[in-house]
mmCIF file as gemmi writes it, N, C-alpha and C atoms, coordinates in Angstrom:
data_model
loop_
_atom_site.group_PDB
_atom_site.id
_atom_site.type_symbol
_atom_site.label_atom_id
_atom_site.label_alt_id
_atom_site.label_comp_id
_atom_site.label_asym_id
_atom_site.label_entity_id
_atom_site.label_seq_id
_atom_site.pdbx_PDB_ins_code
_atom_site.Cartn_x
_atom_site.Cartn_y
_atom_site.Cartn_z
_atom_site.occupancy
_atom_site.B_iso_or_equiv
_atom_site.pdbx_formal_charge
_atom_site.auth_seq_id
_atom_site.auth_asym_id
_atom_site.pdbx_PDB_model_num
ATOM 1 N N . MET Axp A 1 ? -33.546 4.979 -15.402 1 0 ? 1 A 1
ATOM 2 C CA . MET Axp A 1 ? -33.989 4.028 -16.405 1 0 ? 1 A 1
ATOM 3 C C . MET Axp A 1 ? -32.813 3.298 -17.043 1 0 ? 1 A 1
ATOM 4 N N . ASP Axp A 2 ? -31.644 3.942 -17.047 1 0 ? 2 A 1
ATOM 5 C CA . ASP Axp A 2 ? -30.467 3.259 -17.59 1 0 ? 2 A 1
ATOM 6 C C . ASP Axp A 2 ? -30.191 1.965 -16.835 1 0 ? 2 A 1
ATOM 7 N N . ALA Axp A 3 ? -30.279 2.031 -15.51 1 0 ? 3 A 1
ATOM 8 C CA . ALA Axp A 3 ? -30.017 0.845 -14.692 1 0 ? 3 A 1
ATOM 9 C C . ALA Axp A 3 ? -31.045 -0.249 -14.968 1 0 ? 3 A 1
ATOM 10 N N . VAL Axp A 4 ? -32.298 0.133 -15.138 1 0 ? 4 A 1
ATOM 11 C CA . VAL Axp A 4 ? -33.358 -0.834 -15.445 1 0 ? 4 A 1
ATOM 12 C C . VAL Axp A 4 ? -33.066 -1.507 -16.779 1 0 ? 4 A 1
ATOM 13 N N . CYS Axp A 5 ? -32.744 -0.722 -17.778 1 0 ? 5 A 1
ATOM 14 C CA . CYS Axp A 5 ? -32.466 -1.261 -19.112 1 0 ? 5 A 1
ATOM 15 C C . CYS Axp A 5 ? -31.27 -2.206 -19.08 1 0 ? 5 A 1
ATOM 16 N N . LYS Axp A 6 ? -30.19 -1.793 -18.414 1 0 ? 6 A 1
ATOM 17 C CA . LYS Axp A 6 ? -28.995 -2.642 -18.338 1 0 ? 6 A 1
ATOM 18 C C . LYS Axp A 6 ? -29.298 -3.95 -17.622 1 0 ? 6 A 1
ATOM 19 N N . ARG Axp A 7 ? -30.017 -3.872 -16.521 1 0 ? 7 A 1
ATOM 20 C CA . ARG Axp A 7 ? -30.329 -5.077 -15.737 1 0 ? 7 A 1
ATOM 21 C C . ARG Axp A 7 ? -31.192 -6.047 -16.544 1 0 ? 7 A 1
ATOM 22 N N . VAL Axp A 8 ? -32.23 -5.541 -17.192 1 0 ? 8 A 1
ATOM 23 C CA . VAL Axp A 8 ? -33.124 -6.403 -17.97 1 0 ? 8 A 1
ATOM 24 C C . VAL Axp A 8 ? -32.367 -7.017 -19.146 1 0 ? 8 A 1
ATOM 25 N N . THR Axp A 9 ? -31.467 -6.254 -19.746 1 0 ? 9 A 1
ATOM 26 C CA . THR Axp A 9 ? -30.677 -6.764 -20.867 1 0 ? 9 A 1
ATOM 27 C C . THR Axp A 9 ? -29.797 -7.933 -20.435 1 0 ? 9 A 1
ATOM 28 N N . THR Axp A 10 ? -29.302 -7.904 -19.196 1 0 ? 10 A 1
ATOM 29 C CA . THR Axp A 10 ? -28.414 -8.973 -18.721 1 0 ? 10 A 1
ATOM 30 C C . THR Axp A 10 ? -29.157 -10.249 -18.342 1 0 ? 10 A 1
ATOM 31 N N . LEU Axp A 11 ? -30.476 -10.215 -18.324 1 0 ? 11 A 1
ATOM 32 C CA . LEU Axp A 11 ? -31.248 -11.39 -17.912 1 0 ? 11 A 1
ATOM 33 C C . LEU Axp A 11 ? -31.356 -12.456 -18.997 1 0 ? 11 A 1
ATOM 34 N N . GLY Axp A 12 ? -30.928 -12.152 -20.204 1 0 ? 12 A 1
ATOM 35 C CA . GLY Axp A 12 ? -30.961 -13.126 -21.286 1 0 ? 12 A 1
ATOM 36 C C . GLY Axp A 12 ? -32.364 -13.504 -21.729 1 0 ? 12 A 1
ATOM 37 N N . LEU Axp A 13 ? -33.25 -12.533 -21.814 1 0 ? 13 A 1
ATOM 38 C CA . LEU Axp A 13 ? -34.643 -12.801 -22.178 1 0 ? 13 A 1
ATOM 39 C C . LEU Axp A 13 ? -34.874 -12.873 -23.683 1 0 ? 13 A 1
ATOM 40 N N . ASP Axp A 14 ? -33.843 -12.642 -24.474 1 0 ? 14 A 1
ATOM 41 C CA . ASP Axp A 14 ? -33.955 -12.696 -25.932 1 0 ? 14 A 1
ATOM 42 C C . ASP Axp A 14 ? -34.968 -11.682 -26.458 1 0 ? 14 A 1
ATOM 43 N N . VAL Axp A 15 ? -34.986 -10.503 -25.807 1 0 ? 15 A 1
ATOM 44 C CA . VAL Axp A 15 ? -35.848 -9.394 -26.212 1 0 ? 15 A 1
ATOM 45 C C . VAL Axp A 15 ? -34.995 -8.136 -26.19 1 0 ? 15 A 1
ATOM 46 N N . SER Axp A 16 ? -35.114 -7.32 -27.21 1 0 ? 16 A 1
ATOM 47 C CA . SER Axp A 16 ? -34.362 -6.074 -27.272 1 0 ? 16 A 1
ATOM 48 C C . SER Axp A 16 ? -35.019 -5.021 -26.381 1 0 ? 16 A 1
ATOM 49 N N . VAL Axp A 17 ? -34.23 -4.445 -25.478 1 0 ? 17 A 1
ATOM 50 C CA . VAL Axp A 17 ? -34.724 -3.414 -24.567 1 0 ? 17 A 1
ATOM 51 C C . VAL Axp A 17 ? -33.848 -2.185 -24.752 1 0 ? 17 A 1
ATOM 52 N N . THR Axp A 18 ? -34.454 -1.057 -25.074 1 0 ? 18 A 1
ATOM 53 C CA . THR Axp A 18 ? -33.705 0.183 -25.263 1 0 ? 18 A 1
ATOM 54 C C . THR Axp A 18 ? -34.428 1.342 -24.594 1 0 ? 18 A 1
ATOM 55 N N . ILE Axp A 19 ? -33.69 2.406 -24.373 1 0 ? 19 A 1
ATOM 56 C CA . ILE Axp A 19 ? -34.263 3.632 -23.816 1 0 ? 19 A 1
ATOM 57 C C . ILE Axp A 19 ? -34.415 4.631 -24.946 1 0 ? 19 A 1
ATOM 58 N N . SER Axp A 20 ? -35.515 5.342 -24.941 1 0 ? 20 A 1
ATOM 59 C CA . SER Axp A 20 ? -35.782 6.339 -25.965 1 0 ? 20 A 1
ATOM 60 C C . SER Axp A 20 ? -36.432 7.559 -25.328 1 0 ? 20 A 1
ATOM 61 N N . GLN Axp A 21 ? -36.234 8.697 -25.928 1 0 ? 21 A 1
ATOM 62 C CA . GLN Axp A 21 ? -36.9 9.92 -25.486 1 0 ? 21 A 1
ATOM 63 C C . GLN Axp A 21 ? -38.19 10.159 -26.278 1 0 ? 21 A 1
ATOM 64 N N . ASP Axp A 22 ? -38.514 9.238 -27.178 1 0 ? 22 A 1
ATOM 65 C CA . ASP Axp A 22 ? -39.677 9.378 -28.056 1 0 ? 22 A 1
ATOM 66 C C . ASP Axp A 22 ? -40.672 8.254 -27.778 1 0 ? 22 A 1
ATOM 67 N N . ALA Axp A 23 ? -41.836 8.605 -27.24 1 0 ? 23 A 1
ATOM 68 C CA . ALA Axp A 23 ? -42.856 7.595 -26.934 1 0 ? 23 A 1
ATOM 69 C C . ALA Axp A 23 ? -43.6 7.14 -28.181 1 0 ? 23 A 1
ATOM 70 N N . GLY Axp A 24 ? -43.389 7.804 -29.274 1 0 ? 24 A 1
ATOM 71 C CA . GLY Axp A 24 ? -44.091 7.443 -30.499 1 0 ? 24 A 1
ATOM 72 C C . GLY Axp A 24 ? -45.008 8.564 -30.945 1 0 ? 24 A 1
ATOM 73 N N . ARG Axp A 25 ? -46.037 8.213 -31.606 1 0 ? 25 A 1
ATOM 74 C CA . ARG Axp A 25 ? -46.968 9.208 -32.131 1 0 ? 25 A 1
ATOM 75 C C . ARG Axp A 25 ? -48.349 9.025 -31.511 1 0 ? 25 A 1
ATOM 76 N N . TYR Axp A 26 ? -49.158 10.013 -31.66 1 0 ? 26 A 1
ATOM 77 C CA . TYR Axp A 26 ? -50.573 10.031 -31.344 1 0 ? 26 A 1
ATOM 78 C C . TYR Axp A 26 ? -50.888 9.49 -29.958 1 0 ? 26 A 1
ATOM 79 N N . LEU Axp A 27 ? -51.493 8.317 -29.84 1 0 ? 27 A 1
ATOM 80 C CA . LEU Axp A 27 ? -51.954 7.834 -28.533 1 0 ? 27 A 1
ATOM 81 C C . LEU Axp A 27 ? -50.815 7.526 -27.571 1 0 ? 27 A 1
ATOM 82 N N . CYS Axp A 28 ? -49.732 6.949 -28.069 1 0 ? 28 A 1
ATOM 83 C CA . CYS Axp A 28 ? -48.599 6.639 -27.186 1 0 ? 28 A 1
ATOM 84 C C . CYS Axp A 28 ? -48.018 7.924 -26.608 1 0 ? 28 A 1
ATOM 85 N N . ASP Axp A 29 ? -47.778 8.898 -27.455 1 0 ? 29 A 1
ATOM 86 C CA . ASP Axp A 29 ? -47.236 10.179 -27.019 1 0 ? 29 A 1
ATOM 87 C C . ASP Axp A 29 ? -48.204 10.875 -26.059 1 0 ? 29 A 1
ATOM 88 N N . PHE Axp A 30 ? -49.47 10.893 -26.398 1 0 ? 30 A 1
ATOM 89 C CA . PHE Axp A 30 ? -50.488 11.508 -25.538 1 0 ? 30 A 1
ATOM 90 C C . PHE Axp A 30 ? -50.531 10.823 -24.172 1 0 ? 30 A 1
ATOM 91 N N . THR Axp A 31 ? -50.518 9.498 -24.168 1 0 ? 31 A 1
ATOM 92 C CA . THR Axp A 31 ? -50.555 8.74 -22.914 1 0 ? 31 A 1
ATOM 93 C C . THR Axp A 31 ? -49.346 9.06 -22.05 1 0 ? 31 A 1
ATOM 94 N N . TYR Axp A 32 ? -48.172 9.081 -22.653 1 0 ? 32 A 1
ATOM 95 C CA . TYR Axp A 32 ? -46.95 9.349 -21.894 1 0 ? 32 A 1
ATOM 96 C C . TYR Axp A 32 ? -46.958 10.759 -21.306 1 0 ? 32 A 1
ATOM 97 N N . TYR Axp A 33 ? -47.233 11.752 -22.115 1 0 ? 33 A 1
ATOM 98 C CA . TYR Axp A 33 ? -47.179 13.127 -21.617 1 0 ? 33 A 1
ATOM 99 C C . TYR Axp A 33 ? -48.307 13.436 -20.644 1 0 ? 33 A 1
ATOM 100 N N . THR Axp A 34 ? -49.447 12.811 -20.802 1 0 ? 34 A 1
ATOM 101 C CA . THR Axp A 34 ? -50.523 12.972 -19.819 1 0 ? 34 A 1
ATOM 102 C C . THR Axp A 34 ? -50.109 12.361 -18.486 1 0 ? 34 A 1
ATOM 103 N N . SER Axp A 35 ? -49.471 11.199 -18.525 1 0 ? 35 A 1
ATOM 104 C CA . SER Axp A 35 ? -49.026 10.571 -17.277 1 0 ? 35 A 1
ATOM 105 C C . SER Axp A 35 ? -47.928 11.4 -16.615 1 0 ? 35 A 1
ATOM 106 N N . LEU Axp A 36 ? -47.041 12.004 -17.403 1 0 ? 36 A 1
ATOM 107 C CA . LEU Axp A 36 ? -46.023 12.891 -16.827 1 0 ? 36 A 1
ATOM 108 C C . LEU Axp A 36 ? -46.675 14.075 -16.121 1 0 ? 36 A 1
ATOM 109 N N . TYR Axp A 37 ? -47.66 14.66 -16.753 1 0 ? 37 A 1
ATOM 110 C CA . TYR Axp A 37 ? -48.356 15.806 -16.161 1 0 ? 37 A 1
ATOM 111 C C . TYR Axp A 37 ? -49.078 15.401 -14.876 1 0 ? 37 A 1
ATOM 112 N N . GLN Axp A 38 ? -49.819 14.315 -14.925 1 0 ? 38 A 1
ATOM 113 C CA . GLN Axp A 38 ? -50.605 13.87 -13.774 1 0 ? 38 A 1
ATOM 114 C C . GLN Axp A 38 ? -49.727 13.457 -12.597 1 0 ? 38 A 1
ATOM 115 N N . SER Axp A 39 ? -48.542 12.928 -12.887 1 0 ? 39 A 1
ATOM 116 C CA . SER Axp A 39 ? -47.665 12.439 -11.816 1 0 ? 39 A 1
ATOM 117 C C . SER Axp A 39 ? -46.558 13.44 -11.479 1 0 ? 39 A 1
ATOM 118 N N . HIS Axp A 40 ? -46.69 14.657 -11.985 1 0 ? 40 A 1
ATOM 119 C CA . HIS Axp A 40 ? -45.713 15.72 -11.722 1 0 ? 40 A 1
ATOM 120 C C . HIS Axp A 40 ? -44.303 15.306 -12.144 1 0 ? 40 A 1
ATOM 121 N N . GLY Axp A 41 ? -44.215 14.657 -13.306 1 0 ? 41 A 1
ATOM 122 C CA . GLY Axp A 41 ? -42.929 14.317 -13.894 1 0 ? 41 A 1
ATOM 123 C C . GLY Axp A 41 ? -42.36 12.968 -13.521 1 0 ? 41 A 1
ATOM 124 N N . ARG Axp A 42 ? -43.05 12.22 -12.696 1 0 ? 42 A 1
ATOM 125 C CA . ARG Axp A 42 ? -42.529 10.904 -12.285 1 0 ? 42 A 1
ATOM 126 C C . ARG Axp A 42 ? -43.354 9.815 -12.969 1 0 ? 42 A 1
ATOM 127 N N . SER Axp A 43 ? -42.923 9.457 -14.16 1 0 ? 43 A 1
ATOM 128 C CA . SER Axp A 43 ? -43.676 8.504 -14.958 1 0 ? 43 A 1
ATOM 129 C C . SER Axp A 43 ? -42.737 7.797 -15.93 1 0 ? 43 A 1
ATOM 130 N N . ALA Axp A 44 ? -43.164 6.674 -16.421 1 0 ? 44 A 1
ATOM 131 C CA . ALA Axp A 44 ? -42.405 5.944 -17.436 1 0 ? 44 A 1
ATOM 132 C C . ALA Axp A 44 ? -43.392 5.373 -18.445 1 0 ? 44 A 1
ATOM 133 N N . PHE Axp A 45 ? -42.907 5.133 -19.623 1 0 ? 45 A 1
ATOM 134 C CA . PHE Axp A 45 ? -43.735 4.569 -20.688 1 0 ? 45 A 1
ATOM 135 C C . PHE Axp A 45 ? -42.969 3.406 -21.299 1 0 ? 45 A 1
ATOM 136 N N . VAL Axp A 46 ? -43.595 2.263 -21.383 1 0 ? 46 A 1
ATOM 137 C CA . VAL Axp A 46 ? -42.983 1.085 -22.002 1 0 ? 46 A 1
ATOM 138 C C . VAL Axp A 46 ? -43.748 0.798 -23.286 1 0 ? 46 A 1
ATOM 139 N N . HIS Axp A 47 ? -43.067 0.949 -24.396 1 0 ? 47 A 1
ATOM 140 C CA . HIS Axp A 47 ? -43.691 0.688 -25.691 1 0 ? 47 A 1
ATOM 141 C C . HIS Axp A 47 ? -43.566 -0.806 -25.987 1 0 ? 47 A 1
ATOM 142 N N . VAL Axp A 48 ? -44.687 -1.465 -26.145 1 0 ? 48 A 1
ATOM 143 C CA . VAL Axp A 48 ? -44.722 -2.909 -26.372 1 0 ? 48 A 1
ATOM 144 C C . VAL Axp A 48 ? -45.122 -3.169 -27.825 1 0 ? 48 A 1
ATOM 145 N N . PRO Axp A 49 ? -44.299 -3.918 -28.561 1 0 ? 49 A 1
ATOM 146 C CA . PRO Axp A 49 ? -44.648 -4.199 -29.958 1 0 ? 49 A 1
ATOM 147 C C . PRO Axp A 49 ? -45.832 -5.16 -30.051 1 0 ? 49 A 1
ATOM 148 N N . PRO Axp A 50 ? -46.489 -5.201 -31.209 1 0 ? 50 A 1
ATOM 149 C CA . PRO Axp A 50 ? -47.593 -6.151 -31.399 1 0 ? 50 A 1
ATOM 150 C C . PRO Axp A 50 ? -47.104 -7.595 -31.242 1 0 ? 50 A 1
ATOM 151 N N . LEU Axp A 51 ? -47.973 -8.458 -30.76 1 0 ? 51 A 1
ATOM 152 C CA . LEU Axp A 51 ? -47.623 -9.878 -30.607 1 0 ? 51 A 1
ATOM 153 C C . LEU Axp A 51 ? -47.168 -10.471 -31.937 1 0 ? 51 A 1
ATOM 154 N N . GLY Axp A 52 ? -46.092 -11.227 -31.862 1 0 ? 52 A 1
ATOM 155 C CA . GLY Axp A 52 ? -45.588 -11.9 -33.05 1 0 ? 52 A 1
ATOM 156 C C . GLY Axp A 52 ? -44.747 -11.027 -33.953 1 0 ? 52 A 1
ATOM 157 N N . LYS Axp A 53 ? -44.584 -9.746 -33.584 1 0 ? 53 A 1
ATOM 158 C CA . LYS Axp A 53 ? -43.833 -8.818 -34.443 1 0 ? 53 A 1
ATOM 159 C C . LYS Axp A 53 ? -42.807 -8.07 -33.613 1 0 ? 53 A 1
ATOM 160 N N . PRO Axp A 54 ? -41.72 -8.563 -33.239 1 0 ? 54 A 1
ATOM 161 C CA . PRO Axp A 54 ? -41.146 -9.866 -33.549 1 0 ? 54 A 1
ATOM 162 C C . PRO Axp A 54 ? -41.242 -10.876 -32.405 1 0 ? 54 A 1
ATOM 163 N N . TYR Axp A 55 ? -41.83 -10.494 -31.263 1 0 ? 55 A 1
ATOM 164 C CA . TYR Axp A 55 ? -41.794 -11.367 -30.08 1 0 ? 55 A 1
ATOM 165 C C . TYR Axp A 55 ? -43.143 -12.018 -29.805 1 0 ? 55 A 1
ATOM 166 N N . ASN Axp A 56 ? -43.097 -13.237 -29.246 1 0 ? 56 A 1
ATOM 167 C CA . ASN Axp A 56 ? -44.341 -13.924 -28.892 1 0 ? 56 A 1
ATOM 168 C C . ASN Axp A 56 ? -44.799 -13.489 -27.494 1 0 ? 56 A 1
ATOM 169 N N . ALA Axp A 57 ? -45.96 -13.958 -27.085 1 0 ? 57 A 1
ATOM 170 C CA . ALA Axp A 57 ? -46.559 -13.539 -25.812 1 0 ? 57 A 1
ATOM 171 C C . ALA Axp A 57 ? -45.687 -13.909 -24.623 1 0 ? 57 A 1
ATOM 172 N N . ASP Axp A 58 ? -45.077 -15.074 -24.657 1 0 ? 58 A 1
ATOM 173 C CA . ASP Axp A 58 ? -44.22 -15.5 -23.548 1 0 ? 58 A 1
ATOM 174 C C . ASP Axp A 58 ? -43.011 -14.58 -23.411 1 0 ? 58 A 1
ATOM 175 N N . GLN Axp A 59 ? -42.373 -14.259 -24.525 1 0 ? 59 A 1
ATOM 176 C CA . GLN Axp A 59 ? -41.213 -13.367 -24.492 1 0 ? 59 A 1
ATOM 177 C C . GLN Axp A 59 ? -41.599 -11.985 -23.968 1 0 ? 59 A 1
ATOM 178 N N . LEU Axp A 60 ? -42.693 -11.449 -24.491 1 0 ? 60 A 1
ATOM 179 C CA . LEU Axp A 60 ? -43.133 -10.123 -24.047 1 0 ? 60 A 1
ATOM 180 C C . LEU Axp A 60 ? -43.527 -10.133 -22.573 1 0 ? 60 A 1
ATOM 181 N N . GLY Axp A 61 ? -44.216 -11.174 -22.153 1 0 ? 61 A 1
ATOM 182 C CA . GLY Axp A 61 ? -44.636 -11.27 -20.758 1 0 ? 61 A 1
ATOM 183 C C . GLY Axp A 61 ? -43.453 -11.319 -19.809 1 0 ? 61 A 1
ATOM 184 N N . ARG Axp A 62 ? -42.446 -12.129 -20.144 1 0 ? 62 A 1
ATOM 185 C CA . ARG Axp A 62 ? -41.258 -12.223 -19.285 1 0 ? 62 A 1
ATOM 186 C C . ARG Axp A 62 ? -40.496 -10.902 -19.255 1 0 ? 62 A 1
ATOM 187 N N . ALA Axp A 63 ? -40.393 -10.26 -20.408 1 0 ? 63 A 1
ATOM 188 C CA . ALA Axp A 63 ? -39.681 -8.979 -20.47 1 0 ? 63 A 1
ATOM 189 C C . ALA Axp A 63 ? -40.424 -7.896 -19.687 1 0 ? 63 A 1
ATOM 190 N N . LEU Axp A 64 ? -41.737 -7.822 -19.86 1 0 ? 64 A 1
ATOM 191 C CA . LEU Axp A 64 ? -42.516 -6.814 -19.126 1 0 ? 64 A 1
ATOM 192 C C . LEU Axp A 64 ? -42.45 -7.043 -17.623 1 0 ? 64 A 1
ATOM 193 N N . ARG Axp A 65 ? -42.529 -8.288 -17.222 1 0 ? 65 A 1
ATOM 194 C CA . ARG Axp A 65 ? -42.427 -8.596 -15.789 1 0 ? 65 A 1
ATOM 195 C C . ARG Axp A 65 ? -41.082 -8.133 -15.239 1 0 ? 65 A 1
ATOM 196 N N . ALA Axp A 66 ? -40.011 -8.431 -15.97 1 0 ? 66 A 1
ATOM 197 C CA . ALA Axp A 66 ? -38.673 -8.028 -15.528 1 0 ? 66 A 1
ATOM 198 C C . ALA Axp A 66 ? -38.545 -6.509 -15.468 1 0 ? 66 A 1
ATOM 199 N N . ILE Axp A 67 ? -39.078 -5.82 -16.467 1 0 ? 67 A 1
ATOM 200 C CA . ILE Axp A 67 ? -39.025 -4.354 -16.488 1 0 ? 67 A 1
ATOM 201 C C . ILE Axp A 67 ? -39.776 -3.783 -15.291 1 0 ? 67 A 1
ATOM 202 N N . ILE Axp A 68 ? -40.971 -4.269 -15.047 1 0 ? 68 A 1
ATOM 203 C CA . ILE Axp A 68 ? -41.785 -3.768 -13.93 1 0 ? 68 A 1
ATOM 204 C C . ILE Axp A 68 ? -41.104 -4.056 -12.597 1 0 ? 68 A 1
ATOM 205 N N . GLU Axp A 69 ? -40.574 -5.26 -12.43 1 0 ? 69 A 1
ATOM 206 C CA . GLU Axp A 69 ? -39.891 -5.598 -11.175 1 0 ? 69 A 1
ATOM 207 C C . GLU Axp A 69 ? -38.676 -4.702 -10.95 1 0 ? 69 A 1
ATOM 208 N N . GLU Axp A 70 ? -37.913 -4.455 -11.998 1 0 ? 70 A 1
ATOM 209 C CA . GLU Axp A 70 ? -36.741 -3.584 -11.871 1 0 ? 70 A 1
ATOM 210 C C . GLU Axp A 70 ? -37.15 -2.146 -11.558 1 0 ? 70 A 1
ATOM 211 N N . MET Axp A 71 ? -38.207 -1.671 -12.204 1 0 ? 71 A 1
ATOM 212 C CA . MET Axp A 71 ? -38.678 -0.308 -11.935 1 0 ? 71 A 1
ATOM 213 C C . MET Axp A 71 ? -39.18 -0.18 -10.498 1 0 ? 71 A 1
ATOM 214 N N . LEU Axp A 72 ? -39.865 -1.186 -10.001 1 0 ? 72 A 1
ATOM 215 C CA . LEU Axp A 72 ? -40.315 -1.166 -8.606 1 0 ? 72 A 1
ATOM 216 C C . LEU Axp A 72 ? -39.125 -1.159 -7.653 1 0 ? 72 A 1
ATOM 217 N N . GLY Axp A 73 ? -38.076 -1.895 -7.998 1 0 ? 73 A 1
ATOM 218 C CA . GLY Axp A 73 ? -36.863 -1.892 -7.184 1 0 ? 73 A 1
ATOM 219 C C . GLY Axp A 73 ? -36.222 -0.515 -7.123 1 0 ? 73 A 1
ATOM 220 N N . VAL Axp A 74 ? -36.191 0.173 -8.254 1 0 ? 74 A 1
ATOM 221 C CA . VAL Axp A 74 ? -35.649 1.535 -8.292 1 0 ? 74 A 1
ATOM 222 C C . VAL Axp A 74 ? -36.494 2.46 -7.418 1 0 ? 74 A 1
ATOM 223 N N . LEU Axp A 75 ? -37.811 2.341 -7.504 1 0 ? 75 A 1
ATOM 224 C CA . LEU Axp A 75 ? -38.694 3.169 -6.671 1 0 ? 75 A 1
ATOM 225 C C . LEU Axp A 75 ? -38.475 2.901 -5.188 1 0 ? 75 A 1
ATOM 226 N N . GLU Axp A 76 ? -38.352 1.635 -4.822 1 0 ? 76 A 1
ATOM 227 C CA . GLU Axp A 76 ? -38.123 1.288 -3.417 1 0 ? 76 A 1
ATOM 228 C C . GLU Axp A 76 ? -36.817 1.891 -2.917 1 0 ? 76 A 1
ATOM 229 N N . GLN Axp A 77 ? -35.771 1.82 -3.731 1 0 ? 77 A 1
ATOM 230 C CA . GLN Axp A 77 ? -34.481 2.391 -3.336 1 0 ? 77 A 1
ATOM 231 C C . GLN Axp A 77 ? -34.579 3.9 -3.165 1 0 ? 77 A 1
ATOM 232 N N . SER Axp A 78 ? -35.283 4.573 -4.081 1 0 ? 78 A 1
ATOM 233 C CA . SER Axp A 78 ? -35.392 6.031 -3.973 1 0 ? 78 A 1
ATOM 234 C C . SER Axp A 78 ? -36.234 6.417 -2.766 1 0 ? 78 A 1
ATOM 235 N N . GLU Axp A 79 ? -37.272 5.66 -2.459 1 0 ? 79 A 1
ATOM 236 C CA . GLU Axp A 79 ? -38.088 5.946 -1.277 1 0 ? 79 A 1
ATOM 237 C C . GLU Axp A 79 ? -37.296 5.701 -0.003 1 0 ? 79 A 1
ATOM 238 N N . ASP Axp A 80 ? -36.454 4.661 0.007 1 0 ? 80 A 1
ATOM 239 C CA . ASP Axp A 80 ? -35.601 4.4 1.17 1 0 ? 80 A 1
ATOM 240 C C . ASP Axp A 80 ? -34.648 5.567 1.406 1 0 ? 80 A 1
ATOM 241 N N . ARG Axp A 81 ? -34.077 6.119 0.334 1 0 ? 81 A 1
ATOM 242 C CA . ARG Axp A 81 ? -33.169 7.261 0.478 1 0 ? 81 A 1
ATOM 243 C C . ARG Axp A 81 ? -33.915 8.481 1.001 1 0 ? 81 A 1
ATOM 244 N N . ILE Axp A 82 ? -35.139 8.685 0.538 1 0 ? 82 A 1
ATOM 245 C CA . ILE Axp A 82 ? -35.938 9.824 1.007 1 0 ? 82 A 1
ATOM 246 C C . ILE Axp A 82 ? -36.232 9.671 2.489 1 0 ? 82 A 1
ATOM 247 N N . HIS Axp A 83 ? -36.627 8.474 2.91 1 0 ? 83 A 1
ATOM 248 C CA . HIS Axp A 83 ? -36.931 8.241 4.326 1 0 ? 83 A 1
ATOM 249 C C . HIS Axp A 83 ? -35.69 8.434 5.188 1 0 ? 83 A 1
ATOM 250 N N . CYS Axp A 84 ? -34.531 7.998 4.7 1 0 ? 84 A 1
ATOM 251 C CA . CYS Axp A 84 ? -33.29 8.164 5.465 1 0 ? 84 A 1
ATOM 252 C C . CYS Axp A 84 ? -32.962 9.643 5.649 1 0 ? 84 A 1
ATOM 253 N N . ARG Axp A 85 ? -33.175 10.455 4.633 1 0 ? 85 A 1
ATOM 254 C CA . ARG Axp A 85 ? -32.903 11.893 4.735 1 0 ? 85 A 1
ATOM 255 C C . ARG Axp A 85 ? -33.817 12.554 5.749 1 0 ? 85 A 1
ATOM 256 N N . HIS Axp A 86 ? -35.076 12.133 5.787 1 0 ? 86 A 1
ATOM 257 C CA . HIS Axp A 86 ? -36.037 12.738 6.71 1 0 ? 86 A 1
ATOM 258 C C . HIS Axp A 86 ? -35.8 12.311 8.151 1 0 ? 86 A 1
ATOM 259 N N . GLU Axp A 87 ? -35.167 11.163 8.35 1 0 ? 87 A 1
ATOM 260 C CA . GLU Axp A 87 ? -34.926 10.666 9.702 1 0 ? 87 A 1
ATOM 261 C C . GLU Axp A 87 ? -33.733 11.345 10.352 1 0 ? 87 A 1
ATOM 262 N N . HIS Axp A 88 ? -32.842 11.922 9.558 1 0 ? 88 A 1
ATOM 263 C CA . HIS Axp A 88 ? -31.622 12.529 10.12 1 0 ? 88 A 1
ATOM 264 C C . HIS Axp A 88 ? -31.809 13.959 10.463 1 0 ? 88 A 1
């Protein structure tokens, strides 16, 4: 996730992106830990602030798209490494 955060930060999206070990309270925390359990520890949670506080829909949309694309890239790289290990 460090690589995802650094990459998204360099895109100049004018949105603050940070990594945290705290998903929040109540529903956010429940959602995150349930997804960790269901996926056997391979999960991520992106906390999105309310619209207009402080970012507008366009800013949030561009940031979320960049985060998702970067996370998919990380998954593809890890799957490629797994396939390479199994082929040898």
